[in-house]
Each structure stands twice: as C-alpha cells, then as structure tokens.
PASEBA-1860 file (N, C-alpha, C; in nm, 3 decimals):
! residues 261
1> MLNPFASR> 0.085/-0.119/0.000/0.000/0.000/0.000/0.089/0.125/0.000 ~ 0.056/0.213/-0.090/0.133/0.337/-0.097/0.109/0.422/0.027 ~ 0.215/0.491/0.069/0.203/0.582/0.183/0.124/0.705/0.139 ~ 0.005/0.729/0.199/-0.075/0.845/0.156/-0.006/0.978/0.186 ~ 0.087/0.978/0.283/0.157/1.101/0.318/0.270/1.134/0.220 ~ 0.289/1.046/0.120/0.389/1.071/0.016/0.325/1.117/-0.113 ~ 0.196/1.145/-0.109/0.129/1.196/-0.227/0.179/1.337/-0.258 ~ 0.152/1.383/-0.380/0.197/1.515/-0.420/0.140/1.623/-0.328
9> RWILIHIF> 0.013/1.608/-0.293/-0.052/1.706/-0.204/0.018/1.713/-0.070 ~ 0.051/1.596/-0.012/0.112/1.596/0.120/0.259/1.639/0.115 ~ 0.325/1.608/0.006/0.463/1.657/-0.007/0.466/1.810/-0.003 ~ 0.371/1.873/-0.074/0.362/2.019/-0.072/0.330/2.070/0.069 ~ 0.242/1.999/0.141/0.209/2.039/0.279/0.332/2.028/0.368 ~ 0.410/1.918/0.354/0.531/1.901/0.435/0.630/2.014/0.409 ~ 0.649/2.045/0.280/0.746/2.149/0.245/0.699/2.285/0.297 ~ 0.571/2.316/0.278/0.519/2.445/0.322/0.533/2.461/0.473
17> AAVIVIVC> 0.499/2.354/0.548/0.509/2.362/0.694/0.654/2.379/0.738 ~ 0.746/2.307/0.673/0.887/2.318/0.710/0.940/2.458/0.682 ~ 0.902/2.515/0.566/0.948/2.649/0.531/0.897/2.751/0.631 ~ 0.768/2.742/0.667/0.711/2.837/0.762/0.785/2.830/0.896 ~ 0.806/2.711/0.947/0.873/2.695/1.078/1.017/2.746/1.071 ~ 1.089/2.709/0.966/1.229/2.749/0.955/1.241/2.902/0.944 ~ 1.155/2.963/0.862/1.160/3.109/0.847/1.128/3.178/0.979 ~ 1.027/3.131/1.050/0.991/3.193/1.178/1.102/3.179/1.280
25> LALALWQL> 1.166/3.062/1.285/1.277/3.043/1.379/1.396/3.131/1.341 ~ 1.422/3.144/1.210/1.533/3.229/1.167/1.507/3.375/1.204 ~ 1.384/3.419/1.188/1.351/3.557/1.224/1.359/3.578/1.375 ~ 1.321/3.477/1.452/1.332/3.487/1.597/1.479/3.499/1.639 ~ 1.565/3.418/1.578/1.708/3.425/1.610/1.767/3.559/1.567 ~ 1.719/3.612/1.454/1.766/3.743/1.407/1.729/3.852/1.508 ~ 1.607/3.847/1.560/1.567/3.946/1.660/1.646/3.931/1.789 ~ 1.677/3.808/1.828/1.759/3.789/1.949/1.900/3.842/1.928
33> DRLQSRRA> 1.952/3.824/1.806/2.084/3.880/1.775/2.082/4.032/1.781 ~ 1.974/4.092/1.729/1.960/4.238/1.736/1.947/4.284/1.881 ~ 1.882/4.204/1.963/1.870/4.238/2.105/2.007/4.242/2.171 ~ 2.092/4.143/2.141/2.225/4.142/2.198/2.306/4.263/2.151 ~ 2.291/4.297/2.023/2.361/4.414/1.971/2.311/4.541/2.039 ~ 2.180/4.548/2.061/2.121/4.666/2.127/2.174/4.679/2.269 ~ 2.185/4.569/2.340/2.235/4.574/2.478/2.382/4.614/2.482 ~ 2.459/4.565/2.386/2.600/4.605/2.379/2.610/4.755/2.349
41> DNERLLAQ> 2.523/4.803/2.263/2.522/4.946/2.229/2.481/5.029/2.351 ~ 2.387/4.976/2.430/2.346/5.047/2.552/2.462/5.061/2.650 ~ 2.538/4.953/2.665/2.653/4.958/2.756/2.756/5.061/2.708 ~ 2.773/5.063/2.577/2.867/5.160/2.520/2.818/5.302/2.541 ~ 2.687/5.325/2.520/2.630/5.457/2.541/2.655/5.506/2.683 ~ 2.627/5.421/2.780/2.646/5.459/2.920/2.793/5.488/2.950 ~ 2.883/5.404/2.896/3.025/5.423/2.921/3.076/5.552/2.858 ~ 3.032/5.580/2.734/3.080/5.699/2.664/3.030/5.828/2.728
49> TRLPPADL> 2.905/5.828/2.772/2.850/5.950/2.830/2.909/5.981/2.967 ~ 2.978/5.885/3.028/3.044/5.911/3.157/3.178/5.980/3.138 ~ 3.230/5.978/3.015/3.360/6.041/2.989/3.345/6.193/2.990 ~ 3.452/6.265/3.021/3.445/6.412/3.018/3.421/6.460/2.876 ~ 3.364/6.581/2.860/3.337/6.632/2.726/3.464/6.639/2.642 ~ 3.449/6.605/2.515/3.561/6.613/2.421/3.557/6.748/2.350 ~ 3.670/6.787/2.294/3.668/6.904/2.208/3.676/6.856/2.063 ~ 3.661/6.949/1.972/3.650/6.912/1.831/3.776/6.842/1.781
57> KEAFEPQA> 3.893/6.892/1.819/4.018/6.834/1.770/4.038/6.694/1.826 ~ 3.990/6.671/1.948/4.004/6.539/2.007/3.910/6.439/1.940 ~ 3.789/6.484/1.909/3.690/6.393/1.851/3.721/6.362/1.705 ~ 3.775/6.460/1.632/3.802/6.441/1.489/3.948/6.471/1.461 ~ 4.033/6.375/1.493/4.175/6.392/1.462/4.194/6.391/1.310 ~ 4.293/6.465/1.260/4.319/6.460/1.116/4.347/6.316/1.070 ~ 4.292/6.281/0.956/4.308/6.148/0.898/4.257/6.038/0.991 ~ 4.154/6.068/1.068/4.100/5.968/1.161/4.040/5.852/1.082
65> DDEELDAA> 4.069/5.730/1.126/4.013/5.614/1.059/3.879/5.577/1.121 ~ 3.817/5.473/1.068/3.683/5.434/1.114/3.684/5.395/1.261 ~ 3.790/5.331/1.305/3.797/5.288/1.445/3.802/5.408/1.539 ~ 3.879/5.509/1.502/3.888/5.629/1.585/3.757/5.706/1.586 ~ 3.692/5.714/1.471/3.562/5.780/1.466/3.459/5.704/1.548 ~ 3.465/5.572/1.540/3.371/5.489/1.615/3.388/5.512/1.765 ~ 3.510/5.538/1.807/3.536/5.562/1.949/3.478/5.694/1.996 ~ 3.447/5.785/1.901/3.391/5.915/1.938/3.239/5.913/1.947
73> VYRTLETS> 3.174/5.809/1.895/3.028/5.802/1.898/2.979/5.796/2.042 ~ 2.876/5.875/2.072/2.816/5.890/2.206/2.900/5.973/2.301 ~ 3.012/6.029/2.253/3.087/6.121/2.337/3.014/6.255/2.340 ~ 3.022/6.324/2.452/2.975/6.461/2.461/3.079/6.552/2.398 ~ 3.034/6.644/2.314/3.125/6.735/2.246/3.087/6.879/2.278 ~ 3.188/6.961/2.305/3.168/7.104/2.323/3.253/7.177/2.219 ~ 3.190/7.265/2.145/3.261/7.340/2.043/3.187/7.470/2.015 ~ 3.239/7.547/1.921/3.176/7.674/1.885/3.185/7.693/1.735
81> GSYDLSEE> 3.105/7.786/1.685/3.103/7.816/1.543/2.983/7.902/1.510 ~ 2.955/7.915/1.381/2.841/7.995/1.336/2.751/7.908/1.249 ~ 2.621/7.915/1.276/2.525/7.839/1.197/2.512/7.899/1.057 ~ 2.496/7.809/0.958/2.466/7.852/0.821/2.321/7.814/0.793 ~ 2.231/7.907/0.816/2.088/7.880/0.803/2.048/7.850/0.658 ~ 2.126/7.901/0.563/2.091/7.880/0.422/2.104/7.734/0.380 ~ 2.177/7.654/0.458/2.197/7.513/0.424/2.119/7.420/0.519 ~ 2.026/7.476/0.594/1.948/7.394/0.687/1.857/7.298/0.611
89> VLLRSRSL> 1.835/7.179/0.668/1.753/7.073/0.608/1.661/7.018/0.715 ~ 1.538/6.983/0.675/1.444/6.917/0.765/1.473/6.768/0.773 ~ 1.470/6.715/0.893/1.473/6.571/0.915/1.329/6.527/0.939 ~ 1.270/6.462/0.841/1.126/6.437/0.839/1.082/6.331/0.940 ~ 0.953/6.343/0.977/0.881/6.239/1.052/0.949/6.205/1.184 ~ 0.960/6.305/1.269/1.015/6.285/1.404/0.913/6.337/1.504 ~ 0.882/6.256/1.602/0.783/6.295/1.702/0.850/6.331/1.833 ~ 0.779/6.407/1.914/0.824/6.445/2.048/0.705/6.436/2.141
97> EGRPGHHL> 0.713/6.343/2.235/0.605/6.322/2.331/0.470/6.302/2.261 ~ 0.474/6.225/2.154/0.352/6.194/2.081/0.309/6.296/1.978 ~ 0.380/6.408/1.969/0.345/6.513/1.873/0.425/6.493/1.744 ~ 0.358/6.488/1.628/0.431/6.470/1.502/0.504/6.597/1.462 ~ 0.614/6.581/1.393/0.689/6.696/1.349/0.815/6.657/1.276 ~ 0.915/6.742/1.283/1.044/6.721/1.217/1.155/6.764/1.313 ~ 1.278/6.736/1.273/1.396/6.793/1.338/1.463/6.888/1.239 ~ 1.543/6.979/1.290/1.618/7.072/1.207/1.766/7.034/1.209
105> LTPLITDT> 1.821/7.012/1.089/1.964/6.981/1.074/2.032/7.105/1.016 ~ 2.116/7.168/1.098/2.178/7.294/1.058/2.330/7.280/1.067 ~ 2.402/7.313/0.958/2.549/7.306/0.965/2.605/7.419/1.053 ~ 2.698/7.382/1.139/2.771/7.477/1.222/2.911/7.488/1.164 ~ 2.946/7.605/1.113/3.078/7.624/1.051/3.179/7.649/1.162 ~ 3.273/7.558/1.177/3.374/7.568/1.284/3.495/7.645/1.233 ~ 3.589/7.671/1.324/3.708/7.748/1.285/3.800/7.670/1.193 ~ 3.772/7.541/1.172/3.850/7.462/1.077/3.798/7.478/0.935
113> GTALIVDR> 3.682/7.541/0.919/3.620/7.553/0.788/3.533/7.434/0.752 ~ 3.531/7.333/0.837/3.447/7.215/0.816/3.319/7.231/0.896 ~ 3.208/7.183/0.840/3.078/7.199/0.905/3.047/7.078/0.992 ~ 2.997/7.105/1.111/2.942/7.003/1.199/2.790/7.011/1.188 ~ 2.727/6.906/1.140/2.582/6.905/1.130/2.523/6.892/1.270 ~ 2.436/6.986/1.305/2.376/6.991/1.439/2.226/6.963/1.426 ~ 2.181/6.861/1.495/2.037/6.837/1.509/1.990/6.931/1.619 ~ 1.931/7.044/1.578/1.897/7.147/1.675/1.769/7.116/1.753
121> GWVPLSVD> 1.691/7.017/1.708/1.574/6.980/1.786/1.447/6.968/1.703 ~ 1.338/6.955/1.775/1.207/6.923/1.717/1.126/7.049/1.687 ~ 1.055/7.044/1.573/0.959/7.149/1.536/0.830/7.082/1.492 ~ 0.714/7.148/1.506/0.587/7.087/1.465/0.575/7.078/1.313 ~ 0.473/7.006/1.268/0.452/6.988/1.124/0.428/7.119/1.051 ~ 0.380/7.221/1.123/0.356/7.351/1.059/0.484/7.413/1.006 ~ 0.598/7.374/1.062/0.728/7.418/1.011/0.766/7.321/0.901 ~ 0.725/7.352/0.780/0.746/7.258/0.670/0.853/7.302/0.571
129> EPGMGQTA> 0.926/7.409/0.604/1.037/7.455/0.523/1.155/7.487/0.614 ~ 1.277/7.448/0.574/1.394/7.485/0.655/1.420/7.635/0.648 ~ 1.486/7.688/0.751/1.524/7.829/0.752/1.412/7.925/0.783 ~ 1.303/7.878/0.845/1.192/7.968/0.879/1.233/8.059/0.994 ~ 1.183/8.183/0.990/1.226/8.285/1.085/1.202/8.249/1.230 ~ 1.089/8.185/1.260/1.056/8.155/1.399/1.149/8.050/1.460 ~ 1.222/7.977/1.377/1.312/7.874/1.427/1.458/7.911/1.407 ~ 1.486/8.032/1.362/1.622/8.071/1.328/1.712/8.069/1.453
137> PPAGSVEV> 1.836/8.022/1.439/1.930/8.023/1.552/1.988/8.162/1.570 ~ 2.060/8.184/1.678/2.124/8.315/1.698/2.225/8.344/1.588 ~ 2.236/8.469/1.552/2.336/8.510/1.453/2.473/8.518/1.521 ~ 2.577/8.497/1.442/2.712/8.507/1.496/2.756/8.379/1.563 ~ 2.860/8.390/1.643/2.921/8.273/1.705/2.835/8.219/1.821 ~ 2.826/8.088/1.829/2.754/8.022/1.938/2.841/7.911/1.994 ~ 2.819/7.880/2.119/2.881/7.764/2.181/2.776/7.655/2.194 ~ 2.811/7.534/2.154/2.715/7.424/2.157/2.775/7.306/2.232
145> AGLLLQSE> 2.687/7.226/2.289/2.726/7.101/2.354/2.619/6.998/2.323 ~ 2.663/6.877/2.300/2.567/6.771/2.269/2.634/6.638/2.254 ~ 2.560/6.543/2.200/2.606/6.405/2.187/2.642/6.378/2.041 ~ 2.759/6.320/2.019/2.800/6.282/1.884/2.733/6.151/1.844 ~ 2.674/6.150/1.725/2.604/6.032/1.675/2.649/5.999/1.534 ~ 2.627/5.874/1.495/2.667/5.828/1.363/2.569/5.870/1.255 ~ 2.620/5.883/1.135/2.536/5.900/1.018/2.445/5.777/1.005 ~ 2.323/5.798/0.961/2.225/5.690/0.953/2.219/5.634/0.811
153> DKGFLGIS> 2.214/5.501/0.800/2.201/5.441/0.668/2.058/5.397/0.642 ~ 2.033/5.349/0.522/1.899/5.315/0.479/1.841/5.199/0.556 ~ 1.923/5.099/0.588/1.871/4.979/0.653/1.805/4.886/0.552 ~ 1.749/4.776/0.605/1.694/4.671/0.518/1.569/4.717/0.444 ~ 1.480/4.785/0.514/1.354/4.827/0.454/1.336/4.978/0.462 ~ 1.446/5.052/0.462/1.438/5.196/0.476/1.389/5.265/0.349 ~ 1.359/5.392/0.364/1.315/5.472/0.250/1.432/5.494/0.156 ~ 1.407/5.486/0.027/1.512/5.501/-0.073/1.576/5.640/-0.063
161> DPPPGRVN> 1.702/5.646/-0.103/1.773/5.773/-0.103/1.708/5.869/-0.203 ~ 1.707/5.999/-0.172/1.653/6.096/-0.267/1.742/6.104/-0.391 ~ 1.687/6.148/-0.503/1.768/6.159/-0.625/1.875/6.266/-0.609 ~ 1.976/6.265/-0.697/2.080/6.368/-0.690/2.020/6.507/-0.705 ~ 2.091/6.605/-0.652/2.042/6.742/-0.655/2.011/6.790/-0.515 ~ 1.974/6.913/-0.504/1.948/6.973/-0.374/1.813/6.927/-0.319 ~ 1.813/6.891/-0.191/1.689/6.854/-0.122/1.674/6.941/0.002 ~ 1.551/6.968/0.041/1.524/7.047/0.161/1.486/6.960/0.280
169> SLPRVDLT> 1.470/6.830/0.257/1.435/6.740/0.367/1.490/6.602/0.338 ~ 1.515/6.528/0.445/1.567/6.392/0.435/1.493/6.303/0.535 ~ 1.485/6.172/0.506/1.420/6.081/0.600/1.511/6.034/0.713 ~ 1.639/6.062/0.702/1.735/6.021/0.805/1.857/6.113/0.796 ~ 1.942/6.107/0.897/2.062/6.191/0.899/2.170/6.123/0.817 ~ 2.169/6.148/0.688/2.265/6.090/0.595/2.371/6.197/0.566 ~ 2.482/6.189/0.636/2.584/6.293/0.626/2.650/6.296/0.488 ~ 2.665/6.181/0.426/2.723/6.178/0.292/2.632/6.250/0.193
177> RLEEQMPY> 2.501/6.228/0.206/2.406/6.294/0.117/2.404/6.445/0.141 ~ 2.413/6.486/0.267/2.415/6.628/0.298/2.540/6.696/0.243 ~ 2.654/6.629/0.253/2.778/6.689/0.207/2.776/6.711/0.056 ~ 2.700/6.627/-0.017/2.692/6.641/-0.163/2.636/6.778/-0.203 ~ 2.550/6.836/-0.121/2.486/6.961/-0.162/2.536/7.082/-0.085 ~ 2.636/7.064/-0.001/2.687/7.176/0.077/2.820/7.224/0.021 ~ 2.850/7.353/0.034/2.971/7.409/-0.028/3.097/7.392/0.057 ~ 3.094/7.305/0.157/3.210/7.285/0.244/3.209/7.139/0.291
185> PVFPLYLR> 3.323/7.092/0.338/3.327/6.954/0.390/3.246/6.943/0.520 ~ 3.202/6.820/0.548/3.117/6.793/0.664/3.184/6.686/0.750 ~ 3.185/6.708/0.881/3.240/6.608/0.972/3.161/6.477/0.961 ~ 3.226/6.362/0.981/3.161/6.233/0.961/3.069/6.188/1.075 ~ 3.054/6.268/1.179/2.956/6.245/1.284/2.874/6.372/1.300 ~ 2.754/6.359/1.355/2.674/6.479/1.378/2.643/6.496/1.526 ~ 2.594/6.614/1.563/2.573/6.648/1.703/2.424/6.658/1.735 ~ 2.379/6.584/1.835/2.243/6.600/1.889/2.251/6.707/1.999
193> LQDQRPAN> 2.201/6.825/1.969/2.220/6.941/2.056/2.152/6.922/2.191 ~ 2.226/6.955/2.298/2.171/6.954/2.433/2.175/7.091/2.499 ~ 2.275/7.172/2.462/2.287/7.304/2.523/2.349/7.399/2.421 ~ 2.306/7.525/2.427/2.355/7.626/2.332/2.359/7.762/2.400 ~ 2.469/7.835/2.378/2.484/7.970/2.432/2.534/8.062/2.322 ~ 2.463/8.171/2.292/2.333/8.209/2.349/2.221/8.118/2.300 ~ 2.115/8.114/2.379/2.001/8.029/2.346/1.920/8.090/2.233 ~ 1.828/8.012/2.178/1.736/8.063/2.076/1.647/8.171/2.136
201> SGELPEPA> 1.606/8.264/2.054/1.518/8.371/2.102/1.376/8.322/2.124 ~ 1.332/8.220/2.048/1.197/8.167/2.062/1.196/8.030/2.128 ~ 1.078/7.967/2.131/1.063/7.836/2.195/1.099/7.721/2.102 ~ 1.112/7.751/1.974/1.145/7.647/1.876/1.287/7.668/1.824 ~ 1.355/7.557/1.792/1.312/7.417/1.809/1.326/7.371/1.955 ~ 1.248/7.269/1.991/1.258/7.209/2.124/1.368/7.103/2.124 ~ 1.452/7.099/2.227/1.561/7.001/2.229/1.508/6.859/2.213 ~ 1.573/6.782/2.129/1.536/6.641/2.110/1.602/6.558/2.219
209> PVPEPDDG> 1.535/6.457/2.269/1.595/6.375/2.374/1.714/6.295/2.321 ~ 1.808/6.269/2.407/1.922/6.185/2.368/1.877/6.039/2.370 ~ 1.949/5.951/2.301/1.910/5.809/2.299/1.903/5.751/2.439 ~ 1.800/5.671/2.464/1.781/5.606/2.594/1.828/5.461/2.585 ~ 1.901/5.413/2.687/1.948/5.274/2.685/1.836/5.176/2.722 ~ 1.760/5.132/2.624/1.655/5.033/2.647/1.671/4.919/2.548 ~ 1.598/4.811/2.571/1.609/4.691/2.488/1.531/4.700/2.358 ~ 1.443/4.800/2.346/1.363/4.809/2.226/1.263/4.695/2.216
217> PHLSYALQ> 1.206/4.674/2.097/1.101/4.573/2.081/1.153/4.436/2.043 ~ 1.285/4.416/2.041/1.341/4.294/1.980/1.300/4.167/2.054 ~ 1.294/4.169/2.188/1.256/4.048/2.261/1.111/4.010/2.232 ~ 1.023/4.109/2.231/0.883/4.079/2.203/0.865/4.028/2.060 ~ 0.941/4.085/1.966/0.935/4.037/1.828/0.984/3.892/1.819 ~ 1.093/3.861/1.891/1.144/3.724/1.889/1.042/3.627/1.945 ~ 0.976/3.665/2.054/0.874/3.578/2.112/0.756/3.560/2.016 ~ 0.721/3.664/1.943/0.613/3.652/1.845/0.649/3.552/1.735
225> WLFFAFAA> 0.772/3.561/1.684/0.812/3.467/1.579/0.820/3.324/1.631 ~ 0.862/3.306/1.756/0.862/3.173/1.816/0.720/3.120/1.831 ~ 0.628/3.208/1.866/0.487/3.167/1.876/0.434/3.126/1.739 ~ 0.469/3.202/1.635/0.423/3.167/1.501/0.479/3.031/1.458 ~ 0.607/3.004/1.491/0.666/2.875/1.459/0.593/2.763/1.534 ~ 0.563/2.786/1.661/0.490/2.687/1.741/0.349/2.665/1.685 ~ 0.280/2.774/1.650/0.144/2.762/1.596/0.144/2.685/1.464 ~ 0.245/2.713/1.378/0.254/2.640/1.252/0.279/2.492/1.276
233> SVAYGGLI> 0.364/2.459/1.375/0.391/2.319/1.408/0.266/2.249/1.460 ~ 0.191/2.319/1.545/0.067/2.262/1.599/-0.035/2.238/1.486 ~ -0.047/2.336/1.396/-0.141/2.321/1.285/-0.099/2.205/1.195 ~ 0.030/2.193/1.170/0.080/2.083/1.087/0.053/1.949/1.156 ~ 0.083/1.942/1.286/0.055/1.819/1.359/-0.093/1.785/1.360 ~ -0.178/1.889/1.367/-0.323/1.866/1.363/-0.367/1.808/1.230 ~ -0.310/1.857/1.122/-0.343/1.801/0.990/-0.301/1.655/0.979 ~ -0.183/1.623/1.028/-0.135/1.484/1.025/-0.228/1.395/1.107
241> RKERQRLG> -0.262/1.439/1.227/-0.349/1.358/1.314/-0.486/1.338/1.251 ~ -0.541/1.445/1.194/-0.673/1.434/1.131/-0.670/1.338/1.014 ~ -0.563/1.340/0.934/-0.552/1.249/0.820/-0.537/1.105/0.867 ~ -0.458/1.083/0.973/-0.443/0.947/1.027/-0.577/0.894/1.075 ~ -0.653/0.979/1.144/-0.784/0.936/1.191/-0.876/0.901/1.075 ~ -0.869/0.979/0.969/-0.953/0.953/0.852/-0.915/0.821/0.786 ~ -0.783/0.795/0.776/-0.738/0.669/0.717/-0.776/0.551/0.805 ~ -0.769/0.573/0.936/-0.810/0.464/1.028/-0.956/0.429/1.013
249> RREAGDEP> -1.041/0.532/0.999/-1.184/0.504/0.980/-1.210/0.433/0.847 ~ -1.132/0.470/0.746/-1.151/0.405/0.616/-1.114/0.257/0.623 ~ -0.997/0.229/0.690/-0.955/0.090/0.702/-1.053/0.008/0.784 ~ -1.120/0.073/0.880/-1.217/0.002/0.963/-1.352/-0.010/0.894 ~ -1.365/0.051/0.777/-1.491/0.043/0.704/-1.593/0.145/0.746 ~ -1.555/0.241/0.831/-1.651/0.342/0.876/-1.665/0.456/0.776 ~ -1.574/0.461/0.677/-1.580/0.567/0.578/-1.567/0.505/0.441 ~ -1.659/0.532/0.350/-1.652/0.470/0.219/-1.530/0.513/0.141
257> TPATG> -1.475/0.418/0.066/-1.360/0.450/-0.017/-1.408/0.523/-0.142 ~ -1.346/0.635/-0.177/-1.390/0.710/-0.295/-1.389/0.622/-0.417 ~ -1.490/0.641/-0.503/-1.498/0.563/-0.627/-1.388/0.602/-0.721 ~ -1.339/0.505/-0.796/-1.232/0.532/-0.892/-1.281/0.502/-1.031 ~ -1.206/0.554/-1.125/-1.241/0.530/-1.266/-1.356/0.614/-1.305
END
C-alpha cells in the first residue's frame, strides 16, 4: 500500500510547513541577535556619556580612521562656530512626546572651515520649510554642547535615497548625502544638541531627547516569531493527526472509499 503522506498534495504540505517553521525560527534568532547588539550598544552609550566632554580636535583627529571615529560616537562634544541657516535641512517624521513633526539639521561652521551638522531639535509639522524665521538660531558665534552620533544608513527596509540634486528634507541623517549639496566639507559624525549659548530667542526648536538605553522591541518580536513557529507546528501536527484518523476510519470500514475510474 502506498504511503498516503507521500502523495503530491502531502509533499507540498510538508514542504510548506517546514518552510514556515524554519523562516519563523530564523527571524526569531535574528531578533535575538539584534537584542544582543542593542544591549551592547546600551553599555557603550552609558560608558561613553560618563567620559568628560571632548573638544572638536580630540573627537576628529586629522586622517581619523573608522575605528577612531567609532570611538567618538556617544561622546559629549563642546565646540563653537556659526550656523549657516541657508543650508538647513528638515529631518522628516520625528515625534516628540507623541506630537508629530520634524527635526532641524543645521550646519555649524567651525574654525577649521568644516561643518558640523547639528540636530537642533524638534519642530511641529507647521514648520514645513527649513530656515523659517521663527526657528532661526542666533546670529554670529555660538557655543554648543551635545552628543555625537553616527550617520544613519537606509537599513533593510528603509526609505530610498533621494535623487541627486538639492533637497530640503531627508528621511534620516545621511551625512554623505548632505555633504553632496553643501559648499564645504562635513564632519563624519553629527551632534544632537543639548545646550547652546546664546540660546534661541523663541521656543522652537525644542531640544530632542538623547538616545535612551533600552532593549527596544526585539525580545517581544522574537517571542512573536517563536509563537508563530509553534502555531505552525501545531497546525501541521493537527493536519497529520486528522488524516491518520480519517485513514483509520476508512480501514475500519466506517468511511466509504472514494470511487475510482
């Protein structure tokens, strides 16, 4: 007697169930790996913020390599310069305490002639153009302090890069993209502003919070994928059990054999 579980229909069911379980388990492991990376990043954030403030020359040594730049991430930086409002760009889709809005990315021209991109903070959606008067920074030289952060990349499912040419807004802090449209070189890290002297004349922009050391959603996502793998296994086992029961009833004569021919 041929094995009914080796029929074409059941082979497809076996393959489909195996693929679903394997994919769910792989995604669960991926989220757990991201959780470990997040926790390592949290430890680094806490360690870096305990260090005394760096100055610009210490944070960006001439000919600094990737390892040296990486060591400056999450360091507090204090420096001075003049904002170039004409090159300001909106950082789109950023909320503050549940309020939708944007951030303002403004180049600070330092005494080296290189611009430090400063995330000056949050503005509401009504501020839909960079360089608006109500959000203008102080004219002349300012002293700033904040947290150094890395340029942001697209990621796996991120929004595509804007086409070449000048843009007034970006979906992420892409320093390479910003440097393409600015008339001066740009430092390879940017500053999340925490303090500025003199302060802005108005209430906008509002300071953006610094990154918080938390685990994010990765553990809950991993548990969800594990649940999906378990549910798929249970459903597959249920189909097998139901088919065995049906075959048992047929062999016992309780279920008529389908007519052939």
